[in-house]
Every structure is written in structure tokens, then in C-alpha cells.
N, CA, C and O atoms as a Tinker XYZ file with bonds, in Angstrom:
   252  protein
     1  N      9.639000   -4.352000   28.533000    73     2
     2  CA     8.277000   -4.069000   28.153000    64     1     3
     3  C      7.306000   -4.697000   29.153000    63     2     4     5
     4  O      6.297000   -4.099000   29.526000    81     3
     5  N      7.631000   -5.887000   29.564000    73     3     6
     6  CA     6.794000   -6.594000   30.535000    64     5     7
     7  C      6.677000   -5.791000   31.832000    63     6     8     9
     8  O      5.615000   -5.736000   32.451000    81     7
     9  N      7.782000   -5.177000   32.224000    73     7    10
    10  CA     7.785000   -4.378000   33.451000    64     9    11
    11  C      6.841000   -3.179000   33.328000    63    10    12    13
    12  O      6.140000   -2.841000   34.282000    81    11
    13  N      6.822000   -2.538000   32.162000    73    11    14
    14  CA     5.918000   -1.412000   31.941000    64    13    15
    15  C      4.459000   -1.852000   32.004000    63    14    16    17
    16  O      3.615000   -1.160000   32.573000    81    15
    17  N      4.176000   -3.001000   31.417000    73    15    18
    18  CA     2.807000   -3.522000   31.451000    64    17    19
    19  C      2.371000   -3.839000   32.881000    63    18    20    21
    20  O      1.230000   -3.586000   33.266000    81    19
    21  N      3.284000   -4.389000   33.646000    73    19    22
    22  CA     2.969000   -4.696000   35.045000    64    21    23
    23  C      2.724000   -3.426000   35.847000    63    22    24    25
    24  O      1.825000   -3.378000   36.687000    81    23
    25  N      3.520000   -2.406000   35.589000    73    23    26
    26  CA     3.339000   -1.135000   36.288000    64    25    27
    27  C      1.988000   -0.504000   35.935000    63    26    28    29
    28  O      1.305000    0.032000   36.808000    81    27
    29  N      1.608000   -0.569000   34.664000    73    27    30
    30  CA     0.318000   -0.026000   34.240000    64    29    31
    31  C     -0.823000   -0.790000   34.906000    63    30    32    33
    32  O     -1.822000   -0.195000   35.310000    81    31
    33  N     -0.671000   -2.103000   35.018000    73    31    34
    34  CA    -1.696000   -2.911000   35.682000    64    33    35
    35  C     -1.809000   -2.540000   37.163000    63    34    36    37
    36  O     -2.910000   -2.493000   37.712000    81    35
    37  N     -0.677000   -2.281000   37.800000    73    35    38
    38  CA    -0.693000   -1.869000   39.206000    64    37    39
    39  C     -1.360000   -0.500000   39.377000    63    38    40    41
    40  O     -2.112000   -0.283000   40.327000    81    39
    41  N     -1.081000    0.408000   38.461000    73    39    42
    42  CA    -1.720000    1.724000   38.505000    64    41    43
    43  C     -3.236000    1.587000   38.376000    63    42    44    45
    44  O     -3.994000    2.236000   39.097000    81    43
    45  N     -3.661000    0.742000   37.455000    73    43    46
    46  CA    -5.087000    0.525000   37.248000    64    45    47
    47  C     -5.740000   -0.070000   38.489000    63    46    48    49
    48  O     -6.823000    0.360000   38.888000    81    47
    49  N     -5.097000   -1.043000   39.092000    73    47    50
    50  CA    -5.631000   -1.674000   40.301000    64    49    51
    51  C     -5.746000   -0.652000   41.435000    63    50    52    53
    52  O     -6.724000   -0.653000   42.182000    81    51
    53  N     -4.762000    0.199000   41.555000    73    51    54
    54  CA    -4.784000    1.228000   42.598000    64    53    55
    55  C     -5.888000    2.247000   42.316000    63    54    56    57
    56  O     -6.605000    2.659000   43.228000    81    55
    57  N     -6.023000    2.651000   41.057000    73    55    58
    58  CA    -7.042000    3.636000   40.691000    64    57    59
    59  C     -8.451000    3.109000   40.952000    63    58    60    61
    60  O     -9.345000    3.870000   41.321000    81    59
    61  N     -8.643000    1.824000   40.762000    73    59    62
    62  CA    -9.964000    1.233000   41.007000    64    61    63
    63  C    -10.380000    1.331000   42.468000    63    62    64    65
    64  O    -11.571000    1.286000   42.776000    81    63
    65  N     -9.430000    1.463000   43.354000    73    63    66
    66  CA    -9.724000    1.562000   44.784000    64    65    67
    67  C    -10.158000    2.972000   45.188000    63    66    68    69
    68  O    -10.695000    3.169000   46.278000    81    67
    69  N     -9.928000    3.937000   44.322000    73    67    70
    70  CA   -10.313000    5.316000   44.627000    64    69    71
    71  C    -11.837000    5.470000   44.562000    63    70    72    73
    72  O    -12.506000    4.775000   43.797000    81    71
    73  N    -12.373000    6.382000   45.369000    73    71    74
    74  CA   -13.808000    6.630000   45.290000    64    73    75
    75  C    -14.152000    7.319000   43.967000    63    74    76    77
    76  O    -13.325000    8.055000   43.428000    81    75
    77  N    -15.349000    7.094000   43.438000    73    75    78
    78  CA   -15.747000    7.753000   42.187000    64    77    79
    79  C    -15.621000    9.270000   42.299000    63    78    80    81
    80  O    -16.103000    9.873000   43.258000    81    79
    81  N    -14.978000    9.871000   41.323000    73    79    82
    82  CA   -14.813000   11.330000   41.294000    64    81    83
    83  C    -14.262000   11.725000   39.927000    63    82    84    85
    84  O    -13.881000   10.874000   39.124000    81    83
    85  N    -14.230000   13.006000   39.687000    73    83    86
    86  CA   -13.645000   13.524000   38.443000    64    85    87
    87  C    -12.152000   13.194000   38.388000    63    86    88    89
    88  O    -11.620000   12.856000   37.330000    81    87
    89  N    -11.492000   13.296000   39.529000    73    87    90
    90  CA   -10.063000   12.987000   39.587000    64    89    91
    91  C     -9.807000   11.524000   39.203000    63    90    92    93
    92  O     -8.880000   11.228000   38.449000    81    91
    93  N    -10.627000   10.623000   39.723000    73    91    94
    94  CA   -10.485000    9.197000   39.391000    64    93    95
    95  C    -10.669000    8.987000   37.892000    63    94    96    97
    96  O     -9.925000    8.233000   37.265000    81    95
    97  N    -11.665000    9.660000   37.326000    73    95    98
    98  CA   -11.922000    9.556000   35.890000    64    97    99
    99  C    -10.695000   10.024000   35.094000    63    98   100   101
   100  O    -10.294000    9.380000   34.125000    81    99
   101  N    -10.110000   11.141000   35.510000    73    99   102
   102  CA    -8.925000   11.669000   34.833000    64   101   103
   103  C     -7.738000   10.712000   34.972000    63   102   104   105
   104  O     -6.944000   10.559000   34.044000    81   103
   105  N     -7.626000   10.082000   36.120000    73   103   106
   106  CA    -6.546000    9.104000   36.329000    64   105   107
   107  C     -6.710000    7.921000   35.382000    63   106   108   109
   108  O     -5.736000    7.443000   34.802000    81   107
   109  N     -7.954000    7.447000   35.228000    73   107   110
   110  CA    -8.206000    6.348000   34.285000    64   109   111
   111  C     -7.842000    6.761000   32.855000    63   110   112   113
   112  O     -7.306000    5.959000   32.091000    81   111
   113  N     -8.132000    8.006000   32.502000    73   111   114
   114  CA    -7.771000    8.481000   31.170000    64   113   115
   115  C     -6.259000    8.487000   30.985000    63   114   116   117
   116  O     -5.760000    8.081000   29.935000    81   115
   117  N     -5.535000    8.941000   31.990000    73   115   118
   118  CA    -4.068000    8.961000   31.905000    64   117   119
   119  C     -3.497000    7.553000   31.806000    63   118   120   121
   120  O     -2.566000    7.310000   31.038000    81   119
   121  N     -4.046000    6.636000   32.572000    73   119   122
   122  CA    -3.590000    5.243000   32.514000    64   121   123
   123  C     -3.865000    4.676000   31.125000    63   122   124   125
   124  O     -3.053000    3.925000   30.585000    81   123
   125  N     -5.005000    5.034000   30.551000    73   123   126
   126  CA    -5.327000    4.598000   29.186000    64   125   127
   127  C     -4.302000    5.096000   28.181000    63   126   128   129
   128  O     -3.919000    4.368000   27.265000    81   127
   129  N     -3.856000    6.337000   28.351000    73   127   130
   130  CA    -2.828000    6.896000   27.459000    64   129   131
   131  C     -1.506000    6.141000   27.614000    63   130   132   133
   132  O     -0.817000    5.866000   26.632000    81   131
   133  N     -1.170000    5.816000   28.846000    73   131   134
   134  CA     0.068000    5.072000   29.104000    64   133   135
   135  C      0.001000    3.705000   28.438000    63   134   136   137
   136  O      0.961000    3.267000   27.805000    81   135
   137  N     -1.132000    3.036000   28.582000    73   135   138
   138  CA    -1.284000    1.705000   27.969000    64   137   139
   139  C     -1.221000    1.791000   26.450000    63   138   140   141
   140  O     -0.668000    0.902000   25.802000    81   139
   141  N     -1.782000    2.852000   25.876000    73   139   142
   142  CA    -1.723000    3.042000   24.427000    64   141   143
   143  C     -0.272000    3.242000   23.972000    63   142   144   145
   144  O      0.125000    2.732000   22.925000    81   143
   145  N      0.509000    3.978000   24.751000    73   143   146
   146  CA     1.918000    4.179000   24.416000    64   145   147
   147  C      2.687000    2.865000   24.490000    63   146   148   149
   148  O      3.543000    2.591000   23.648000    81   147
   149  N      2.381000    2.060000   25.492000    73   147   150
   150  CA     3.027000    0.752000   25.616000    64   149   151
   151  C      2.683000   -0.111000   24.411000    63   150   152   153
   152  O      3.555000   -0.769000   23.843000    81   151
   153  N      1.415000   -0.110000   24.020000    73   151   154
   154  CA     0.988000   -0.893000   22.855000    64   153   155
   155  C      1.688000   -0.419000   21.581000    63   154   156   157
   156  O      2.083000   -1.230000   20.743000    81   155
   157  N      1.838000    0.900000   21.443000    73   155   158
   158  CA     2.523000    1.447000   20.269000    64   157   159
   159  C      3.996000    1.024000   20.249000    63   158   160   161
   160  O      4.532000    0.678000   19.196000    81   159
   161  N      4.634000    1.053000   21.395000    73   159   162
   162  CA     6.030000    0.610000   21.476000    64   161   163
   163  C      6.157000   -0.866000   21.132000    63   162   164   165
   164  O      7.086000   -1.275000   20.436000    81   163
   165  N      5.214000   -1.662000   21.626000    73   163   166
   166  CA     5.241000   -3.095000   21.324000    64   165   167
   167  C      5.057000   -3.331000   19.838000    63   166   168   169
   168  O      5.744000   -4.168000   19.253000    81   167
   169  N      4.136000   -2.602000   19.218000    73   167   170
   170  CA     3.896000   -2.757000   17.780000    64   169   171
   171  C      5.129000   -2.363000   16.980000    63   170   172   173
   172  O      5.482000   -3.031000   16.008000    81   171
   173  N      5.781000   -1.286000   17.385000    73   171   174
   174  CA     7.004000   -0.851000   16.715000    64   173   175
   175  C      8.101000   -1.903000   16.849000    63   174   176   177
   176  O      8.811000   -2.202000   15.889000    81   175
   177  N      8.226000   -2.452000   18.039000    73   175   178
   178  CA     9.225000   -3.496000   18.279000    64   177   179
   179  C      8.943000   -4.736000   17.464000    63   178   180   181
   180  O      9.871000   -5.360000   16.950000    81   179
   181  N      7.680000   -5.108000   17.335000    73   179   182
   182  CA     7.311000   -6.284000   16.546000    64   181   183
   183  C      7.583000   -6.060000   15.071000    63   182   184   185
   184  O      7.998000   -6.984000   14.371000    81   183
   185  N      7.355000   -4.845000   14.588000    73   183   186
   186  CA     7.647000   -4.534000   13.193000    64   185   187
   187  C      9.115000   -4.774000   12.899000    63   186   188   189
   188  O      9.465000   -5.399000   11.898000    81   187
   189  N      9.956000   -4.284000   13.764000    73   187   190
   190  CA    11.403000   -4.427000   13.559000    64   189   191
   191  C     11.831000   -5.888000   13.635000    63   190   192   193
   192  O     12.686000   -6.326000   12.865000    81   191
   193  N     11.245000   -6.636000   14.549000    73   191   194
   194  CA    11.644000   -8.019000   14.739000    64   193   195
   195  C     11.137000   -8.921000   13.627000    63   194   196   197
   196  O     11.834000   -9.848000   13.214000    81   195
   197  N      9.931000   -8.659000   13.138000    73   195   198
   198  CA     9.336000   -9.539000   12.140000    64   197   199
   199  C     10.005000   -9.419000   10.777000    63   198   200   201
   200  O     10.120000  -10.408000   10.053000    81   199
   201  N     10.446000   -8.217000   10.425000    73   199   202
   202  CA    10.999000   -7.997000    9.099000    64   201   203
   203  C     12.360000   -7.310000    9.161000    63   202   204   205
   204  O     12.506000   -6.202000    8.646000    81   203
   205  N     13.344000   -7.930000    9.769000    73   203   206
   206  CA    14.623000   -7.251000    9.970000    64   205   207
   207  C     15.346000   -6.878000    8.683000    63   206   208   209
   208  O     16.057000   -5.873000    8.669000    81   207
   209  N     15.201000   -7.637000    7.603000    73   207   210
   210  CA    15.940000   -7.345000    6.382000    64   209   211
   211  C     15.107000   -6.723000    5.297000    63   210   212   213
   212  O     15.613000   -6.491000    4.200000    81   211
   213  N     13.852000   -6.444000    5.556000    73   211   214
   214  CA    12.950000   -5.950000    4.534000    64   213   215
   215  C     13.429000   -4.654000    3.890000    63   214   216   217
   216  O     13.402000   -4.532000    2.666000    81   215
   217  N     13.860000   -3.704000    4.678000    73   215   218
   218  CA    14.300000   -2.418000    4.143000    64   217   219
   219  C     15.510000   -2.608000    3.252000    63   218   220   221
   220  O     15.613000   -1.980000    2.198000    81   219
   221  N     16.416000   -3.459000    3.661000    73   219   222
   222  CA    17.625000   -3.702000    2.891000    64   221   223
   223  C     17.270000   -4.322000    1.539000    63   222   224   225
   224  O     17.812000   -3.906000    0.515000    81   223
   225  N     16.383000   -5.294000    1.516000    73   223   226
   226  CA    16.007000   -5.941000    0.248000    64   225   227
   227  C     15.349000   -4.926000   -0.703000    63   226   228   229
   228  O     15.617000   -4.930000   -1.904000    81   227
   229  N     14.494000   -4.066000   -0.157000    73   227   230
   230  CA    13.824000   -3.057000   -0.975000    64   229   231
   231  C     14.851000   -2.099000   -1.554000    63   230   232   233
   232  O     14.763000   -1.735000   -2.727000    81   231
   233  N     15.810000   -1.691000   -0.762000    73   231   234
   234  CA    16.846000   -0.762000   -1.226000    64   233   235
   235  C     17.680000   -1.402000   -2.328000    63   234   236   237
   236  O     17.998000   -0.745000   -3.319000    81   235
   237  N     18.032000   -2.649000   -2.174000    73   235   238
   238  CA    18.856000   -3.346000   -3.160000    64   237   239
   239  C     18.086000   -3.490000   -4.471000    63   238   240   241
   240  O     18.656000   -3.276000   -5.541000    81   239
   241  N     16.806000   -3.847000   -4.408000    73   239   242
   242  CA    15.998000   -4.015000   -5.610000    64   241   243
   243  C     15.825000   -2.690000   -6.359000    63   242   244   245
   244  O     15.760000   -2.671000   -7.589000    81   243
   245  N     15.752000   -1.590000   -5.617000    73   243   246
   246  CA    15.515000   -0.289000   -6.234000    64   245   247
   247  C     16.721000    0.192000   -7.044000    63   246   248   249
   248  O     16.566000    0.987000   -7.971000    81   247
   249  N     17.880000   -0.269000   -6.710000    73   247   250
   250  CA    19.103000    0.186000   -7.423000    64   249   251
   251  C     19.162000   -0.417000   -8.739000    63   250   252
   252  O     20.104000   -0.166000   -9.491000    81   251
């Protein structure tokens, strides 16, 4: 995950060097989407790590 975040940061740094244009704006939008996907993956990973047995306990109680 750290590697993906570093790559996104490098993309952003490179995009900032581009001259202002519609293409640059679109690149920033794409980088924003990539960062949002990384954040979503991190949140999903944290959910699994924080409550590893939660689903099992709920299933057992329901029976």
C-alpha cells in the first residue's frame, strides 16, 4: 500500500510541473481518482484488521 501511495505522490509531483492546460487538469482529476481508490483499499484493509472475528461472533449469536 505504501508503494501505491508513493507512486501517486510521484505522479502528482510530475503533474505539477506541467504547464496549465485542460490536459493537466484532467491528469489531476485522474490522480485524484487513484488516490481515492487507494484510500478505499486502505479503509477496507483496516476494517478487516480491526475486527477479524466480528462476523464469526455475529453468526454464532444468530444461531
